Backbone as CSV, one residue per row, in Angstrom:
resi,resn,N_x,N_y,N_z,CA_x,CA_y,CA_z,C_x,C_y,C_z
1,MET,0.838,-1.195,0.000,0.000,0.000,0.000,0.879,1.253,0.000
2,TRP,0.393,2.244,-0.700,1.071,3.521,-0.782,0.314,4.551,0.060
3,GLU,1.051,5.458,0.675,0.425,6.548,1.400,0.075,7.647,0.402
4,VAL,-1.145,8.139,0.437,-1.580,9.205,-0.458,-1.743,10.494,0.337
5,ILE,-1.101,11.544,-0.152,-1.137,12.854,0.490,-1.795,13.828,-0.487
6,LEU,-2.780,14.573,-0.027,-3.432,15.586,-0.858,-2.875,16.961,-0.520
7,SER,-2.401,17.660,-1.543,-1.948,19.032,-1.330,-3.150,19.891,-0.967
8,LYS,-2.882,21.082,-0.472,-3.968,21.998,-0.121,-4.812,22.298,-1.366
9,LYS,-4.155,22.496,-2.507,-4.869,22.788,-3.749,-5.733,21.595,-4.165
10,ALA,-5.231,20.378,-4.001,-6.011,19.182,-4.342,-7.233,19.056,-3.439
11,GLN,-7.096,19.431,-2.177,-8.246,19.397,-1.265,-9.314,20.398,-1.704
12,GLU,-8.875,21.580,-2.163,-9.823,22.571,-2.679,-10.489,22.047,-3.952
13,ASP,-9.691,21.427,-4.832,-10.215,20.870,-6.075,-11.250,19.788,-5.796
14,LEU,-11.010,18.995,-4.776,-11.936,17.922,-4.423,-13.312,18.484,-4.070
15,GLN,-13.330,19.605,-3.389,-14.603,20.249,-3.052,-15.328,20.706,-4.325
16,LYS,-14.564,21.221,-5.297,-15.162,21.638,-6.570,-15.713,20.427,-7.321
17,LEU,-15.001,19.305,-7.260,-15.458,18.094,-7.946,-16.775,17.588,-7.352
18,LYS,-16.928,17.746,-6.042,-18.200,17.365,-5.404,-19.345,18.152,-6.019
19,GLY,-19.097,19.425,-6.288,-20.125,20.300,-6.821,-20.560,19.967,-8.239
20,ILE,-19.699,19.267,-8.990,-20.062,18.933,-10.378,-20.271,17.436,-10.576
21,GLY,-20.363,16.691,-9.470,-20.704,15.271,-9.559,-19.566,14.339,-9.928
22,LEU,-18.308,14.762,-9.701,-17.172,13.905,-10.046,-16.414,13.395,-8.818
23,PHE,-16.986,13.581,-7.645,-16.324,13.154,-6.413,-16.059,11.649,-6.405
24,ASP,-17.054,10.832,-6.785,-16.892,9.374,-6.755,-15.791,8.904,-7.696
25,LYS,-15.702,9.510,-8.868,-14.654,9.144,-9.830,-13.274,9.475,-9.246
26,ALA,-13.139,10.640,-8.634,-11.872,11.031,-8.020,-11.519,10.074,-6.884
27,LYS,-12.521,9.699,-6.095,-12.308,8.767,-4.979,-11.810,7.404,-5.482
28,GLN,-12.352,6.939,-6.596,-11.899,5.675,-7.198,-10.443,5.772,-7.626
29,LEU,-10.064,6.889,-8.219,-8.681,7.060,-8.660,-7.722,7.104,-7.470
30,VAL,-8.125,7.749,-6.395,-7.287,7.795,-5.189,-7.101,6.378,-4.630
31,ALA,-8.139,5.573,-4.658,-8.041,4.182,-4.181,-7.056,3.394,-5.037
32,ILE,-7.058,3.629,-6.336,-6.103,2.954,-7.233,-4.684,3.392,-6.909
33,LEU,-4.485,4.686,-6.657,-3.148,5.187,-6.322,-2.650,4.589,-5.018
34,ARG,-3.551,4.366,-4.064,-3.156,3.731,-2.794,-2.647,2.320,-3.030
35,GLU,-3.293,1.632,-3.969,-2.895,0.264,-4.273,-1.564,0.243,-5.033
36,ASN,-1.493,1.029,-6.109,-0.284,1.076,-6.926,-0.416,2.240,-7.904
37,PRO,0.426,3.283,-7.784,0.294,4.455,-8.654,0.626,4.177,-10.126
38,PHE,1.150,2.989,-10.415,1.499,2.647,-11.794,0.587,1.574,-12.373
39,LEU,-0.528,1.305,-11.698,-1.464,0.272,-12.119,-2.251,0.720,-13.354
40,ASN,-2.350,-0.175,-14.327,-3.185,0.032,-15.520,-4.213,-1.070,-15.555
41,PRO,-5.444,-0.904,-16.004,-6.120,0.356,-16.242,-6.576,0.991,-14.932
42,PRO,-7.060,2.182,-14.912,-7.106,3.102,-16.034,-5.713,3.626,-16.345
43,PRO,-5.489,4.022,-17.588,-4.148,4.449,-17.984,-3.712,5.733,-17.280
44,TYR,-2.421,5.852,-17.116,-1.828,7.085,-16.603,-0.817,7.553,-17.637
45,GLU,-0.416,8.795,-17.531,0.611,9.275,-18.444,1.635,10.104,-17.692
46,LYS,2.866,10.039,-18.182,3.929,10.887,-17.653,3.774,12.255,-18.304
47,LEU,3.860,13.281,-17.502,3.708,14.626,-18.026,5.049,15.178,-18.486
48,VAL,5.002,16.152,-19.358,6.215,16.740,-19.935,6.189,18.255,-19.734
49,GLY,7.215,18.901,-20.197,7.298,20.361,-20.090,7.472,20.799,-18.656
50,ASN,6.744,21.856,-18.271,6.894,22.367,-16.904,6.272,21.436,-15.864
51,LEU,5.589,20.377,-16.307,5.012,19.392,-15.379,5.798,18.078,-15.393
52,LYS,6.984,18.109,-15.975,7.824,16.915,-16.053,8.085,16.356,-14.658
53,GLY,8.022,15.034,-14.540,8.212,14.379,-13.252,6.894,14.031,-12.576
54,LEU,5.800,14.547,-13.124,4.478,14.247,-12.587,3.768,13.250,-13.488
55,TYR,2.710,12.672,-12.946,1.860,11.747,-13.687,0.439,12.272,-13.618
56,SER,-0.396,11.802,-14.537,-1.800,12.202,-14.451,-2.713,11.075,-14.892
57,ARG,-3.922,11.168,-14.401,-5.007,10.248,-14.771,-6.243,11.083,-15.029
58,ARG,-7.055,10.624,-15.947,-8.245,11.357,-16.354,-9.396,11.138,-15.361
59,ILE,-9.954,12.238,-14.868,-11.169,12.197,-14.059,-12.366,12.333,-15.000
60,SER,-12.247,13.277,-15.916,-13.258,13.501,-16.954,-12.518,14.022,-18.178
61,ILE,-13.243,14.381,-19.204,-12.580,14.904,-20.402,-11.794,16.171,-20.062
62,LYS,-12.352,17.001,-19.211,-11.701,18.268,-18.862,-10.752,18.156,-17.675
63,HIS,-11.071,17.345,-16.699,-10.338,17.340,-15.434,-9.413,16.141,-15.299
64,ARG,-8.228,16.430,-14.754,-7.220,15.404,-14.565,-6.704,15.444,-13.134
65,LEU,-6.266,14.292,-12.677,-5.653,14.178,-11.361,-4.148,14.138,-11.608
66,ALA,-3.417,15.121,-11.125,-1.969,15.197,-11.311,-1.284,14.834,-9.996
67,TYR,-0.271,13.966,-10.099,0.379,13.491,-8.880,1.863,13.229,-9.078
68,ARG,2.564,13.201,-7.951,4.003,12.914,-7.905,4.184,11.646,-7.085
69,VAL,5.107,10.791,-7.531,5.366,9.529,-6.837,6.755,9.578,-6.208
70,ASP,6.827,9.247,-4.936,8.101,9.126,-4.216,8.290,7.647,-3.887
71,LYS,9.042,6.963,-4.755,9.222,5.513,-4.594,9.986,5.170,-3.321
72,GLU,10.918,6.029,-2.929,11.713,5.776,-1.728,10.852,5.691,-0.474
73,ASN,9.885,6.603,-0.378,9.044,6.681,0.820,7.671,6.065,0.629
74,ASN,7.457,5.465,-0.558,6.171,4.809,-0.849,4.995,5.768,-0.659
75,THR,5.171,6.994,-1.181,4.106,7.991,-1.066,3.717,8.533,-2.438
76,VAL,2.473,8.939,-2.525,1.933,9.599,-3.711,1.363,10.925,-3.238
77,GLU,1.838,12.008,-3.833,1.314,13.329,-3.487,0.430,13.798,-4.630
78,ILE,-0.843,13.984,-4.352,-1.774,14.488,-5.352,-1.720,16.009,-5.292
79,LEU,-1.339,16.607,-6.425,-1.163,18.047,-6.473,-2.407,18.785,-6.945
80,ARG,-3.095,18.225,-7.919,-4.295,18.851,-8.486,-5.326,17.796,-8.828
81,MET,-6.597,18.199,-8.799,-7.692,17.341,-9.240,-8.633,18.137,-10.122
82,TRP,-8.125,19.180,-10.712,-8.916,20.034,-11.577,-8.127,20.156,-12.859
83,SER,-8.613,20.891,-13.796,-7.905,21.045,-15.057,-6.598,21.797,-14.831
84,TYR,-5.497,21.240,-15.315,-4.235,21.964,-15.218,-3.951,22.680,-16.539
85,TYR,-4.934,22.727,-17.435,-4.786,23.428,-18.702,-5.160,24.901,-18.575
86,GLU,-5.773,25.266,-17.460,-6.235,26.657,-17.280,-5.079,27.555,-16.912
């Protein structure tokens, strides 16, 4: 099992997701990350550019869950749960 840590911004995003009916989908993705952040399906992708070193998974067409994995400490830090395209 991996420890999952939500950043302050991810906690705020989670509240917004509740408001648009995507809370359950986000909760499912967090459960998958607890089990194994590299588990497929659902697919994940390595991010590039200024987000290099992070991974993401799709919550909806618009919203993505962006996270960082620390293999040494067996932790996953969720940074965002909203669109990072804005």
